[in-house]
Backbone of each chain as nested JSON, in Angstrom:
{
  "chains": [
    {"id": "A", "residues": [
      {"number": 1, "name": "MET", "atoms": {"N": [-12.648, -3.43, 28.206], "CA": [-11.41, -2.712, 27.969], "C": [-11.229, -2.468, 26.461]}},
      {"number": 2, "name": "GLN", "atoms": {"N": [-10.65, -1.317, 26.148], "CA": [-10.368, -0.987, 24.755], "C": [-8.895, -0.61, 24.624]}},
      {"number": 3, "name": "ILE", "atoms": {"N": [-8.33, -0.938, 23.471], "CA": [-6.937, -0.549, 23.24], "C": [-6.881, 0.527, 22.156]}},
      {"number": 4, "name": "VAL", "atoms": {"N": [-5.825, 1.305, 22.207], "CA": [-5.679, 2.447, 21.295], "C": [-4.7, 2.082, 20.175]}},
      {"number": 5, "name": "ASP", "atoms": {"N": [-5.151, 2.275, 18.954], "CA": [-4.29, 2.035, 17.784], "C": [-3.491, 3.306, 17.46]}},
      {"number": 6, "name": "THR", "atoms": {"N": [-2.432, 3.133, 16.72], "CA": [-1.527, 4.234, 16.39], "C": [-2.228, 5.353, 15.611]}},
      {"number": 7, "name": "VAL", "atoms": {"N": [-3.224, 5.019, 14.808], "CA": [-3.89, 6.057, 14.008], "C": [-4.492, 7.145, 14.899]}},
      {"number": 8, "name": "VAL", "atoms": {"N": [-4.901, 6.752, 16.1], "CA": [-5.485, 7.723, 17.03], "C": [-4.417, 8.729, 17.474]}},
      {"number": 9, "name": "LEU", "atoms": {"N": [-3.24, 8.222, 17.829], "CA": [-2.174, 9.111, 18.296], "C": [-1.663, 9.993, 17.148]}},
      {"number": 10, "name": "LEU", "atoms": {"N": [-1.587, 9.433, 15.96], "CA": [-1.12, 10.223, 14.813], "C": [-2.117, 11.326, 14.465]}},
      {"number": 11, "name": "ALA", "atoms": {"N": [-3.407, 11.01, 14.497], "CA": [-4.427, 12.026, 14.199], "C": [-4.458, 13.094, 15.293]}},
      {"number": 12, "name": "PHE", "atoms": {"N": [-4.185, 12.701, 16.522], "CA": [-4.117, 13.647, 17.648], "C": [-2.996, 14.675, 17.439]}},
      {"number": 13, "name": "LEU", "atoms": {"N": [-1.961, 14.276, 16.722], "CA": [-0.819, 15.174, 16.498], "C": [-1.016, 16.111, 15.314]}},
      {"number": 14, "name": "ASP", "atoms": {"N": [-2.056, 15.873, 14.513], "CA": [-2.227, 16.627, 13.277], "C": [-3.601, 17.305, 13.246]}},
      {"number": 15, "name": "GLU", "atoms": {"N": [-3.613, 18.609, 13.5], "CA": [-4.891, 19.34, 13.539], "C": [-5.6, 19.338, 12.185]}},
      {"number": 16, "name": "GLY", "atoms": {"N": [-4.862, 19.043, 11.119], "CA": [-5.473, 18.992, 9.797], "C": [-6.111, 17.653, 9.475]}},
      {"number": 17, "name": "ASP", "atoms": {"N": [-5.914, 16.684, 10.343], "CA": [-6.481, 15.35, 10.111], "C": [-7.976, 15.373, 10.418]}},
      {"number": 18, "name": "PRO", "atoms": {"N": [-8.816, 14.823, 9.538], "CA": [-10.263, 14.832, 9.805], "C": [-10.647, 14.081, 11.087]}},
      {"number": 19, "name": "ARG", "atoms": {"N": [-9.757, 13.225, 11.562], "CA": [-10.046, 12.47, 12.793], "C": [-9.493, 13.184, 14.028]}},
      {"number": 20, "name": "PHE", "atoms": {"N": [-9.01, 14.405, 13.857], "CA": [-8.31, 15.112, 14.937], "C": [-9.157, 15.275, 16.198]}},
      {"number": 21, "name": "GLU", "atoms": {"N": [-10.364, 15.806, 16.055], "CA": [-11.182, 16.12, 17.233], "C": [-11.485, 14.871, 18.049]}},
      {"number": 22, "name": "LYS", "atoms": {"N": [-11.927, 13.822, 17.352], "CA": [-12.27, 12.592, 18.082], "C": [-11.033, 11.946, 18.682]}},
      {"number": 23, "name": "SER", "atoms": {"N": [-9.93, 12.013, 17.945], "CA": [-8.695, 11.411, 18.461], "C": [-8.221, 12.138, 19.711]}},
      {"number": 24, "name": "SER", "atoms": {"N": [-8.329, 13.462, 19.702], "CA": [-7.947, 14.244, 20.879], "C": [-8.805, 13.847, 22.082]}},
      {"number": 25, "name": "ALA", "atoms": {"N": [-10.091, 13.676, 21.828], "CA": [-10.99, 13.275, 22.918], "C": [-10.599, 11.901, 23.451]}},
      {"number": 26, "name": "HIS", "atoms": {"N": [-10.244, 10.992, 22.548], "CA": [-9.82, 9.656, 22.998], "C": [-8.548, 9.744, 23.841]}},
      {"number": 27, "name": "VAL", "atoms": {"N": [-7.594, 10.548, 23.393], "CA": [-6.331, 10.662, 24.143], "C": [-6.6, 11.259, 25.521]}},
      {"number": 28, "name": "GLN", "atoms": {"N": [-7.513, 12.22, 25.562], "CA": [-7.812, 12.836, 26.856], "C": [-8.436, 11.834, 27.83]}},
      {"number": 29, "name": "THR", "atoms": {"N": [-9.206, 10.901, 27.308], "CA": [-9.859, 9.939, 28.208], "C": [-8.866, 8.917, 28.777]}},
      {"number": 30, "name": "ILE", "atoms": {"N": [-7.722, 8.752, 28.127], "CA": [-6.757, 7.747, 28.592], "C": [-6.365, 8.006, 30.048]}},
      {"number": 31, "name": "GLY", "atoms": {"N": [-6.184, 9.265, 30.386], "CA": [-5.772, 9.602, 31.745], "C": [-6.862, 9.445, 32.792]}},
      {"number": 32, "name": "PHE", "atoms": {"N": [-8.117, 9.356, 32.332], "CA": [-9.215, 9.325, 33.28], "C": [-9.91, 7.975, 33.378]}},
      {"number": 33, "name": "ARG", "atoms": {"N": [-9.785, 7.173, 32.335], "CA": [-10.478, 5.877, 32.349], "C": [-9.465, 4.74, 32.414]}},
      {"number": 34, "name": "GLN", "atoms": {"N": [-9.68, 3.839, 33.337], "CA": [-8.727, 2.738, 33.511], "C": [-8.934, 1.625, 32.494]}},
      {"number": 35, "name": "ASP", "atoms": {"N": [-10.034, 1.727, 31.724], "CA": [-10.317, 0.65, 30.763], "C": [-9.911, 1.025, 29.338]}},
      {"number": 36, "name": "ILE", "atoms": {"N": [-9.183, 2.111, 29.178], "CA": [-8.635, 2.461, 27.865], "C": [-7.118, 2.413, 27.981]}},
      {"number": 37, "name": "LEU", "atoms": {"N": [-6.534, 1.454, 27.269], "CA": [-5.107, 1.182, 27.428], "C": [-4.369, 1.256, 26.099]}},
      {"number": 38, "name": "VAL", "atoms": {"N": [-3.095, 1.55, 26.192], "CA": [-2.287, 1.754, 24.987], "C": [-1.228, 0.647, 24.894]}},
      {"number": 39, "name": "PRO", "atoms": {"N": [-1.272, -0.176, 23.855], "CA": [-0.229, -1.191, 23.695], "C": [1.151, -0.554, 23.518]}},
      {"number": 40, "name": "SER", "atoms": {"N": [2.17, -1.209, 24.037], "CA": [3.544, -0.72, 23.827], "C": [3.846, -0.612, 22.336]}},
      {"number": 41, "name": "ALA", "atoms": {"N": [3.292, -1.533, 21.555], "CA": [3.54, -1.513, 20.104], "C": [2.988, -0.241, 19.467]}},
      {"number": 42, "name": "THR", "atoms": {"N": [1.898, 0.291, 20.015], "CA": [1.35, 1.562, 19.524], "C": [2.339, 2.693, 19.773]}},
      {"number": 43, "name": "MET", "atoms": {"N": [2.918, 2.696, 20.976], "CA": [3.899, 3.735, 21.314], "C": [5.139, 3.619, 20.422]}},
      {"number": 44, "name": "LEU", "atoms": {"N": [5.549, 2.367, 20.202], "CA": [6.742, 2.142, 19.379], "C": [6.507, 2.57, 17.933]}},
      {"number": 45, "name": "GLU", "atoms": {"N": [5.326, 2.234, 17.396], "CA": [5.032, 2.621, 16.01], "C": [4.957, 4.142, 15.884]}},
      {"number": 46, "name": "LEU", "atoms": {"N": [4.369, 4.792, 16.885], "CA": [4.319, 6.261, 16.871], "C": [5.724, 6.845, 16.824]}},
      {"number": 47, "name": "ASP", "atoms": {"N": [6.598, 6.336, 17.672], "CA": [7.966, 6.867, 17.713], "C": [8.672, 6.652, 16.374]}},
      {"number": 48, "name": "LEU", "atoms": {"N": [8.444, 5.491, 15.788], "CA": [9.088, 5.21, 14.501], "C": [8.527, 6.106, 13.392]}},
      {"number": 49, "name": "GLU", "atoms": {"N": [7.224, 6.414, 13.475], "CA": [6.627, 7.351, 12.51], "C": [7.3, 8.727, 12.631]}},
      {"number": 50, "name": "LEU", "atoms": {"N": [7.473, 9.173, 13.868], "CA": [8.102, 10.485, 14.085], "C": [9.521, 10.486, 13.533]}},
      {"number": 51, "name": "LYS", "atoms": {"N": [10.259, 9.43, 13.844], "CA": [11.651, 9.331, 13.39], "C": [11.716, 9.267, 11.865]}},
      {"number": 52, "name": "THR", "atoms": {"N": [10.837, 8.463, 11.283], "CA": [10.809, 8.298, 9.829], "C": [10.528, 9.608, 9.117]}},
      {"number": 53, "name": "HIS", "atoms": {"N": [9.691, 10.439, 9.74], "CA": [9.31, 11.704, 9.106], "C": [10.206, 12.862, 9.513]}},
      {"number": 54, "name": "GLY", "atoms": {"N": [11.342, 12.537, 10.112], "CA": [12.364, 13.563, 10.319], "C": [12.28, 14.372, 11.588]}},
      {"number": 55, "name": "VAL", "atoms": {"N": [11.478, 13.923, 12.553], "CA": [11.45, 14.62, 13.833], "C": [12.774, 14.306, 14.547]}},
      {"number": 56, "name": "GLU", "atoms": {"N": [13.503, 15.36, 14.901], "CA": [14.844, 15.193, 15.481], "C": [14.786, 14.47, 16.826]}},
      {"number": 57, "name": "ASP", "atoms": {"N": [15.907, 13.847, 17.175], "CA": [15.976, 13.074, 18.424], "C": [15.6, 13.913, 19.64]}},
      {"number": 58, "name": "ALA", "atoms": {"N": [16.126, 15.116, 19.701], "CA": [15.863, 15.972, 20.863], "C": [14.37, 16.306, 20.955]}},
      {"number": 59, "name": "ALA", "atoms": {"N": [13.755, 16.556, 19.799], "CA": [12.325, 16.86, 19.784], "C": [11.518, 15.627, 20.194]}},
      {"number": 60, "name": "ARG", "atoms": {"N": [11.956, 14.456, 19.718], "CA": [11.246, 13.22, 20.103], "C": [11.326, 13.007, 21.609]}},
      {"number": 61, "name": "ALA", "atoms": {"N": [12.457, 13.297, 22.193], "CA": [12.596, 13.151, 23.648], "C": [11.629, 14.096, 24.371]}},
      {"number": 62, "name": "GLU", "atoms": {"N": [11.518, 15.318, 23.868], "CA": [10.603, 16.295, 24.477], "C": [9.149, 15.86, 24.299]}},
      {"number": 63, "name": "ILE", "atoms": {"N": [8.862, 15.336, 23.12], "CA": [7.489, 14.861, 22.847], "C": [7.124, 13.739, 23.821]}},
      {"number": 64, "name": "HIS", "atoms": {"N": [8.023, 12.783, 23.992], "CA": [7.706, 11.645, 24.871], "C": [7.609, 12.067, 26.337]}},
      {"number": 65, "name": "ALA", "atoms": {"N": [8.406, 13.061, 26.724], "CA": [8.315, 13.557, 28.101], "C": [6.909, 14.107, 28.369]}},
      {"number": 66, "name": "ARG", "atoms": {"N": [6.327, 14.754, 27.355], "CA": [4.976, 15.304, 27.512], "C": [3.912, 14.221, 27.357]}},
      {"number": 67, "name": "LEU", "atoms": {"N": [4.126, 13.312, 26.421], "CA": [3.162, 12.215, 26.253], "C": [3.057, 11.366, 27.525]}},
      {"number": 68, "name": "ALA", "atoms": {"N": [4.152, 11.287, 28.271], "CA": [4.136, 10.494, 29.506], "C": [3.119, 11.033, 30.512]}},
      {"number": 69, "name": "ARG", "atoms": {"N": [2.826, 12.334, 30.42], "CA": [1.8, 12.91, 31.291], "C": [0.403, 12.545, 30.789]}},
      {"number": 70, "name": "LEU", "atoms": {"N": [0.26, 12.489, 29.482], "CA": [-1.062, 12.192, 28.904], "C": [-1.34, 10.693, 28.877]}},
      {"number": 71, "name": "ILE", "atoms": {"N": [-0.262, 9.912, 28.714], "CA": [-0.404, 8.45, 28.669], "C": [0.503, 7.885, 29.763]}},
      {"number": 72, "name": "PRO", "atoms": {"N": [0.035, 7.885, 31.014], "CA": [0.879, 7.4, 32.11], "C": [1.2, 5.913, 31.942]}},
      {"number": 73, "name": "SER", "atoms": {"N": [2.305, 5.506, 32.518], "CA": [2.766, 4.121, 32.314], "C": [1.744, 3.092, 32.781]}},
      {"number": 74, "name": "SER", "atoms": {"N": [0.893, 3.46, 33.719], "CA": [-0.134, 2.51, 34.184], "C": [-1.168, 2.215, 33.102]}},
      {"number": 75, "name": "ARG", "atoms": {"N": [-1.183, 3.021, 32.04], "CA": [-2.14, 2.812, 30.937], "C": [-1.48, 2.164, 29.708]}},
      {"number": 76, "name": "VAL", "atoms": {"N": [-0.227, 1.768, 29.867], "CA": [0.491, 1.159, 28.744], "C": [0.626, -0.34, 28.983]}},
      {"number": 77, "name": "LEU", "atoms": {"N": [0.202, -1.119, 27.997], "CA": [0.292, -2.582, 28.094], "C": [1.641, -3.052, 27.553]}},
      {"number": 78, "name": "PRO", "atoms": {"N": [2.295, -3.972, 28.251], "CA": [3.651, -4.387, 27.842], "C": [3.669, -5.271, 26.6]}},
      {"number": 79, "name": "LEU", "atoms": {"N": [4.81, -5.244, 25.959], "CA": [5.05, -6.093, 24.787], "C": [5.814, -7.318, 25.284]}},
      {"number": 80, "name": "THR", "atoms": {"N": [5.073, -8.364, 25.607], "CA": [5.669, -9.557, 26.205], "C": [5.932, -10.629, 25.15]}},
      {"number": 81, "name": "SER", "atoms": {"N": [6.611, -11.687, 25.562], "CA": [6.828, -12.816, 24.655], "C": [5.5, -13.432, 24.234]}},
      {"number": 82, "name": "GLU", "atoms": {"N": [4.542, -13.459, 25.17], "CA": [3.214, -14.001, 24.827], "C": [2.561, -13.155, 23.732]}},
      {"number": 83, "name": "VAL", "atoms": {"N": [2.69, -11.847, 23.858], "CA": [2.12, -10.951, 22.84], "C": [2.818, -11.168, 21.499]}},
      {"number": 84, "name": "LEU", "atoms": {"N": [4.129, -11.248, 21.542], "CA": [4.877, -11.415, 20.281], "C": [4.561, -12.756, 19.632]}},
      {"number": 85, "name": "GLY", "atoms": {"N": [4.406, -13.783, 20.448], "CA": [4.04, -15.1, 19.901], "C": [2.669, -15.063, 19.248]}},
      {"number": 86, "name": "ARG", "atoms": {"N": [1.735, -14.409, 19.92], "CA": [0.385, -14.289, 19.354], "C": [0.396, -13.449, 18.087]}},
      {"number": 87, "name": "ALA", "atoms": {"N": [1.239, -12.415, 18.073], "CA": [1.358, -11.576, 16.865], "C": [1.886, -12.422, 15.701]}},
      {"number": 88, "name": "ALA", "atoms": {"N": [2.827, -13.285, 15.985], "CA": [3.359, -14.15, 14.93], "C": [2.263, -15.067, 14.393]}},
      {"number": 89, "name": "GLU", "atoms": {"N": [1.412, -15.563, 15.296], "CA": [0.272, -16.385, 14.859], "C": [-0.674, -15.574, 13.978]}},
      {"number": 90, "name": "LEU", "atoms": {"N": [-0.944, -14.345, 14.392], "CA": [-1.848, -13.486, 13.614], "C": [-1.279, -13.167, 12.233]}},
      {"number": 91, "name": "SER", "atoms": {"N": [0.035, -13.177, 12.132], "CA": [0.668, -12.869, 10.839], "C": [0.24, -13.841, 9.744]}},
      {"number": 92, "name": "LYS", "atoms": {"N": [-0.199, -15.037, 10.166], "CA": [-0.661, -16.02, 9.175], "C": [-1.914, -15.518, 8.445]}},
      {"number": 93, "name": "ILE", "atoms": {"N": [-2.731, -14.727, 9.155], "CA": [-3.961, -14.232, 8.503], "C": [-3.837, -12.764, 8.091]}},
      {"number": 94, "name": "ALA", "atoms": {"N": [-2.841, -12.083, 8.608], "CA": [-2.655, -10.664, 8.247], "C": [-1.745, -10.587, 7.026]}},
      {"number": 95, "name": "LYS", "atoms": {"N": [-2.341, -10.785, 5.884], "CA": [-1.544, -10.881, 4.655], "C": [-1.321, -9.539, 3.969]}},
      {"number": 96, "name": "TRP", "atoms": {"N": [-1.915, -8.486, 4.515], "CA": [-1.747, -7.186, 3.87], "C": [-0.347, -6.631, 4.149]}},
      {"number": 97, "name": "ARG", "atoms": {"N": [0.067, -5.746, 3.288], "CA": [1.348, -5.068, 3.443], "C": [1.322, -4.21, 4.714]}},
      {"number": 98, "name": "ASP", "atoms": {"N": [2.438, -4.106, 5.376], "CA": [2.558, -3.271, 6.579], "C": [1.71, -3.791, 7.76]}},
      {"number": 99, "name": "SER", "atoms": {"N": [1.629, -5.082, 7.898], "CA": [0.786, -5.636, 8.97], "C": [1.552, -5.884, 10.272]}},
      {"number": 100, "name": "TYR", "atoms": {"N": [2.843, -5.632, 10.276], "CA": [3.672, -5.995, 11.433], "C": [3.17, -5.356, 12.732]}},
      {"number": 101, "name": "PHE", "atoms": {"N": [3.018, -4.031, 12.745], "CA": [2.564, -3.372, 13.967], "C": [1.089, -3.69, 14.244]}},
      {"number": 102, "name": "ASP", "atoms": {"N": [0.291, -3.832, 13.181], "CA": [-1.119, -4.192, 13.38], "C": [-1.226, -5.496, 14.17]}},
      {"number": 103, "name": "THR", "atoms": {"N": [-0.408, -6.478, 13.803], "CA": [-0.503, -7.778, 14.491], "C": [-0.053, -7.647, 15.952]}},
      {"number": 104, "name": "MET", "atoms": {"N": [0.939, -6.836, 16.219], "CA": [1.396, -6.683, 17.608], "C": [0.365, -5.945, 18.454]}},
      {"number": 105, "name": "ILE", "atoms": {"N": [-0.249, -4.94, 17.859], "CA": [-1.268, -4.172, 18.594], "C": [-2.493, -5.044, 18.853]}},
      {"number": 106, "name": "ALA", "atoms": {"N": [-2.937, -5.757, 17.816], "CA": [-4.1, -6.639, 17.986], "C": [-3.78, -7.771, 18.966]}},
      {"number": 107, "name": "ALA", "atoms": {"N": [-2.594, -8.33, 18.882], "CA": [-2.207, -9.42, 19.79], "C": [-2.206, -8.941, 21.233]}},
      {"number": 108, "name": "THR", "atoms": {"N": [-1.78, -7.716, 21.46], "CA": [-1.806, -7.151, 22.818], "C": [-3.253, -7.103, 23.308]}},
      {"number": 109, "name": "GLY", "atoms": {"N": [-4.133, -6.62, 22.45], "CA": [-5.546, -6.557, 22.826], "C": [-6.113, -7.923, 23.151]}},
      {"number": 110, "name": "LEU", "atoms": {"N": [-5.807, -8.898, 22.322], "CA": [-6.339, -10.25, 22.541], "C": [-5.754, -10.875, 23.811]}},
      {"number": 111, "name": "GLU", "atoms": {"N": [-4.464, -10.694, 24.026], "CA": [-3.821, -11.271, 25.222], "C": [-4.393, -10.677, 26.51]}},
      {"number": 112, "name": "TYR", "atoms": {"N": [-4.716, -9.385, 26.463], "CA": [-5.214, -8.704, 27.67], "C": [-6.733, -8.599, 27.68]}},
      {"number": 113, "name": "LYS", "atoms": {"N": [-7.381, -9.395, 26.8], "CA": [-8.844, -9.52, 26.792], "C": [-9.576, -8.208, 26.497]}},
      {"number": 114, "name": "ALA", "atoms": {"N": [-9.046, -7.437, 25.593], "CA": [-9.753, -6.222, 25.179], "C": [-10.982, -6.602, 24.352]}},
      {"number": 115, "name": "GLU", "atoms": {"N": [-12.019, -5.781, 24.456], "CA": [-13.218, -6.027, 23.65], "C": [-13.089, -5.369, 22.278]}},
      {"number": 116, "name": "ALA", "atoms": {"N": [-12.35, -4.298, 22.234], "CA": [-12.303, -3.546, 20.979], "C": [-11.019, -2.743, 20.86]}},
      {"number": 117, "name": "ALA", "atoms": {"N": [-10.732, -2.375, 19.61], "CA": [-9.629, -1.467, 19.331], "C": [-10.214, -0.126, 18.908]}},
      {"number": 118, "name": "ILE", "atoms": {"N": [-9.675, 0.955, 19.459], "CA": [-10.083, 2.292, 19.022], "C": [-9.235, 2.621, 17.807]}},
      {"number": 119, "name": "THR", "atoms": {"N": [-9.855, 2.558, 16.653], "CA": [-9.13, 2.74, 15.393], "C": [-10.116, 3.001, 14.267]}},
      {"number": 120, "name": "THR", "atoms": {"N": [-9.598, 3.505, 13.168], "CA": [-10.419, 3.595, 11.957], "C": [-9.984, 2.519, 10.958]}},
      {"number": 121, "name": "ASP", "atoms": {"N": [-9.034, 1.703, 11.366], "CA": [-8.496, 0.662, 10.487], "C": [-9.352, -0.606, 10.596]}},
      {"number": 122, "name": "ARG", "atoms": {"N": [-10.134, -0.843, 9.557], "CA": [-11.071, -1.966, 9.588], "C": [-10.374, -3.332, 9.574]}},
      {"number": 123, "name": "LYS", "atoms": {"N": [-9.109, -3.328, 9.246], "CA": [-8.4, -4.613, 9.183], "C": [-8.303, -5.281, 10.565]}},
      {"number": 124, "name": "PHE", "atoms": {"N": [-8.458, -4.488, 11.619], "CA": [-8.393, -5.069, 12.96], "C": [-9.507, -6.092, 13.178]}},
      {"number": 125, "name": "ALA", "atoms": {"N": [-10.611, -5.909, 12.478], "CA": [-11.707, -6.875, 12.611], "C": [-11.279, -8.256, 12.124]}},
      {"number": 126, "name": "ASN", "atoms": {"N": [-10.385, -8.285, 11.154], "CA": [-9.888, -9.573, 10.65], "C": [-8.995, -10.273, 11.669]}},
      {"number": 127, "name": "LEU", "atoms": {"N": [-8.53, -9.494, 12.656], "CA": [-7.605, -10.052, 13.646], "C": [-8.306, -10.376, 14.961]}},
      {"number": 128, "name": "GLY", "atoms": {"N": [-9.633, -10.305, 14.958], "CA": [-10.384, -10.773, 16.123], "C": [-10.808, -9.706, 17.118]}},
      {"number": 129, "name": "LEU", "atoms": {"N": [-10.674, -8.444, 16.743], "CA": [-11.098, -7.371, 17.652], "C": [-12.219, -6.548, 17.022]}},
      {"number": 130, "name": "LYS", "atoms": {"N": [-13.169, -6.143, 17.842], "CA": [-14.168, -5.191, 17.354], "C": [-13.49, -3.848, 17.161]}},
      {"number": 131, "name": "ILE", "atoms": {"N": [-14.117, -3.019, 16.342], "CA": [-13.556, -1.699, 16.063], "C": [-14.505, -0.631, 16.582]}},
      {"number": 132, "name": "THR", "atoms": {"N": [-13.918, 0.372, 17.194], "CA": [-14.717, 1.524, 17.613], "C": [-13.886, 2.777, 17.37]}},
      {"number": 133, "name": "PHE", "atoms": {"N": [-14.565, 3.895, 17.209], "CA": [-13.815, 5.152, 17.051], "C": [-14.642, 6.326, 17.56]}}
    ]},
    {"id": "B", "residues": [
      {"number": 1, "name": "MET", "atoms": {"N": [7.995, -3.783, 43.766], "CA": [8.155, -2.373, 43.435], "C": [6.839, -1.635, 43.689]}},
      {"number": 2, "name": "GLN", "atoms": {"N": [6.937, -0.515, 44.341], "CA": [5.728, 0.231, 44.667], "C": [5.227, 1.024, 43.459]}},
      {"number": 3, "name": "ALA", "atoms": {"N": [3.906, 0.962, 43.241], "CA": [3.334, 1.687, 42.113], "C": [3.486, 3.193, 42.329]}},
      {"number": 4, "name": "LYS", "atoms": {"N": [3.886, 3.887, 41.282], "CA": [4.072, 5.335, 41.377], "C": [2.726, 6.037, 41.221]}},
      {"number": 5, "name": "GLN", "atoms": {"N": [2.503, 7.037, 42.043], "CA": [1.271, 7.819, 41.93], "C": [1.325, 8.666, 40.664]}},
      {"number": 6, "name": "GLU", "atoms": {"N": [0.293, 8.587, 39.849], "CA": [0.284, 9.35, 38.601], "C": [-0.783, 10.436, 38.688]}},
      {"number": 7, "name": "PRO", "atoms": {"N": [-0.382, 11.696, 38.837], "CA": [-1.375, 12.758, 38.964], "C": [-2.193, 12.924, 37.687]}},
      {"number": 8, "name": "LYS", "atoms": {"N": [-3.49, 13.138, 37.879], "CA": [-4.353, 13.332, 36.705], "C": [-4.061, 14.692, 36.057]}},
      {"number": 9, "name": "VAL", "atoms": {"N": [-4.205, 14.709, 34.758], "CA": [-3.965, 15.94, 34.004], "C": [-5.289, 16.674, 33.848]}},
      {"number": 10, "name": "THR", "atoms": {"N": [-5.322, 17.947, 34.21], "CA": [-6.549, 18.72, 34.044], "C": [-6.751, 19.049, 32.557]}},
      {"number": 11, "name": "LYS", "atoms": {"N": [-7.97, 19.523, 32.232], "CA": [-8.26, 19.871, 30.843], "C": [-7.295, 20.946, 30.338]}},
      {"number": 12, "name": "LYS", "atoms": {"N": [-7.007, 21.909, 31.208], "CA": [-6.109, 23.002, 30.841], "C": [-4.692, 22.462, 30.591]}},
      {"number": 13, "name": "GLU", "atoms": {"N": [-4.25, 21.577, 31.477], "CA": [-2.911, 20.977, 31.305], "C": [-2.862, 20.13, 30.037]}},
      {"number": 14, "name": "PHE", "atoms": {"N": [-3.967, 19.412, 29.787], "CA": [-4.028, 18.575, 28.59], "C": [-3.877, 19.445, 27.339]}},
      {"number": 15, "name": "GLU", "atoms": {"N": [-4.598, 20.541, 27.311], "CA": [-4.525, 21.424, 26.135], "C": [-3.129, 22.03, 25.974]}},
      {"number": 16, "name": "LYS", "atoms": {"N": [-2.498, 22.381, 27.092], "CA": [-1.15, 22.967, 27.048], "C": [-0.143, 21.924, 26.548]}},
      {"number": 17, "name": "LEU", "atoms": {"N": [-0.192, 20.739, 27.131], "CA": [0.747, 19.681, 26.728], "C": [0.526, 19.283, 25.272]}},
      {"number": 18, "name": "SER", "atoms": {"N": [-0.746, 19.186, 24.869], "CA": [-1.057, 18.814, 23.487], "C": [-0.492, 19.842, 22.508]}},
      {"number": 19, "name": "ALA", "atoms": {"N": [-0.669, 21.108, 22.832], "CA": [-0.166, 22.179, 21.954], "C": [1.355, 22.124, 21.863]}},
      {"number": 20, "name": "GLU", "atoms": {"N": [2.003, 21.882, 22.99], "CA": [3.47, 21.79, 22.993], "C": [3.946, 20.607, 22.153]}},
      {"number": 21, "name": "ILE", "atoms": {"N": [3.254, 19.5, 22.278], "CA": [3.625, 18.304, 21.502], "C": [3.472, 18.583, 20.006]}},
      {"number": 22, "name": "ARG", "atoms": {"N": [2.354, 19.2, 19.631], "CA": [2.118, 19.489, 18.2], "C": [3.143, 20.478, 17.663]}},
      {"number": 23, "name": "GLU", "atoms": {"N": [3.547, 21.406, 18.491], "CA": [4.563, 22.365, 18.056], "C": [5.889, 21.643, 17.812]}},
      {"number": 24, "name": "LEU", "atoms": {"N": [6.215, 20.692, 18.678], "CA": [7.46, 19.932, 18.511], "C": [7.422, 19.054, 17.252]}},
      {"number": 25, "name": "VAL", "atoms": {"N": [6.24, 18.531, 16.943], "CA": [6.096, 17.694, 15.731], "C": [6.127, 18.57, 14.478]}},
      {"number": 26, "name": "GLY", "atoms": {"N": [5.576, 19.787, 14.613], "CA": [5.517, 20.686, 13.456], "C": [4.652, 20.094, 12.36]}},
      {"number": 27, "name": "ASN", "atoms": {"N": [5.079, 20.284, 11.132], "CA": [4.279, 19.754, 10.016], "C": [4.905, 18.486, 9.434]}},
      {"number": 28, "name": "LYS", "atoms": {"N": [5.717, 17.836, 10.242], "CA": [6.464, 16.663, 9.757], "C": [5.558, 15.484, 9.384]}},
      {"number": 29, "name": "LEU", "atoms": {"N": [4.377, 15.438, 9.981], "CA": [3.507, 14.288, 9.705], "C": [2.478, 14.579, 8.614]}},
      {"number": 30, "name": "LYS", "atoms": {"N": [2.571, 15.749, 7.989], "CA": [1.573, 16.121, 6.973], "C": [1.546, 15.13, 5.816]}},
      {"number": 31, "name": "SER", "atoms": {"N": [2.707, 14.605, 5.49], "CA": [2.763, 13.681, 4.349], "C": [2.64, 12.23, 4.792]}},
      {"number": 32, "name": "HIS", "atoms": {"N": [2.225, 12.051, 6.049], "CA": [2.157, 10.688, 6.593], "C": [1.131, 9.817, 5.873]}},
      {"number": 33, "name": "LYS", "atoms": {"N": [1.52, 8.563, 5.666], "CA": [0.575, 7.56, 5.168], "C": [0.667, 6.358, 6.088]}},
      {"number": 34, "name": "ASP", "atoms": {"N": [-0.445, 5.633, 6.244], "CA": [-0.421, 4.441, 7.082], "C": [0.665, 3.489, 6.6]}},
      {"number": 35, "name": "GLY", "atoms": {"N": [1.425, 2.982, 7.549], "CA": [2.447, 2.002, 7.203], "C": [3.823, 2.592, 6.947]}},
      {"number": 36, "name": "ASP", "atoms": {"N": [3.946, 3.91, 7.044], "CA": [5.25, 4.529, 6.811], "C": [6.309, 3.993, 7.761]}},
      {"number": 37, "name": "ALA", "atoms": {"N": [5.937, 3.808, 9.02], "CA": [6.914, 3.345, 10.009], "C": [7.466, 1.985, 9.614]}},
      {"number": 38, "name": "GLU", "atoms": {"N": [6.554, 1.103, 9.21], "CA": [7.014, -0.248, 8.851], "C": [7.863, -0.243, 7.598]}},
      {"number": 39, "name": "LEU", "atoms": {"N": [7.496, 0.617, 6.646], "CA": [8.296, 0.688, 5.411], "C": [9.73, 1.098, 5.725]}},
      {"number": 40, "name": "SER", "atoms": {"N": [9.899, 1.926, 6.774], "CA": [11.235, 2.375, 7.119], "C": [12.098, 1.249, 7.662]}},
      {"number": 41, "name": "LEU", "atoms": {"N": [11.47, 0.144, 8.057], "CA": [12.212, -1.0, 8.591], "C": [12.747, -1.883, 7.475]}},
      {"number": 42, "name": "GLU", "atoms": {"N": [12.191, -1.704, 6.278], "CA": [12.572, -2.616, 5.175], "C": [13.934, -2.264, 4.598]}}
    ]}
  ]
}
């Protein structure tokens, strides 16, 4: 099983991103492969990125209505107390700035026995997950 | 609770939905940098 990091969803939204083509392919596979899953923390970080960059509430609602077709709920891993506890443990080694969502995403992968994270962020290797892109 | 049937999205539907999503986002993420979301929490 592999989990999807937020960088994939962000690159999928930006045709100017050099990772756009591969990210689009990854997003497309989510609906077809049962072993590619999206942590709730990834969805939450994406929404916060949109909000932070000024995407209006109504537009965000429309975006999520469409994303729900591409990322069905059966492919989303929950953010449980076990995940949050593990993320807090990972915070001890995730000393870089802005590691909060990284630890939650990695903790989700570890709790659900993922082999790898689909990301270009090499810091995930420090949190116990292989990286693939 | 019974699991809801989730219809698969065809390639054509995927391209249509993706285009609609990108149009809704516009160019708002052009200035995006990793970690922006977390910085907004501070």
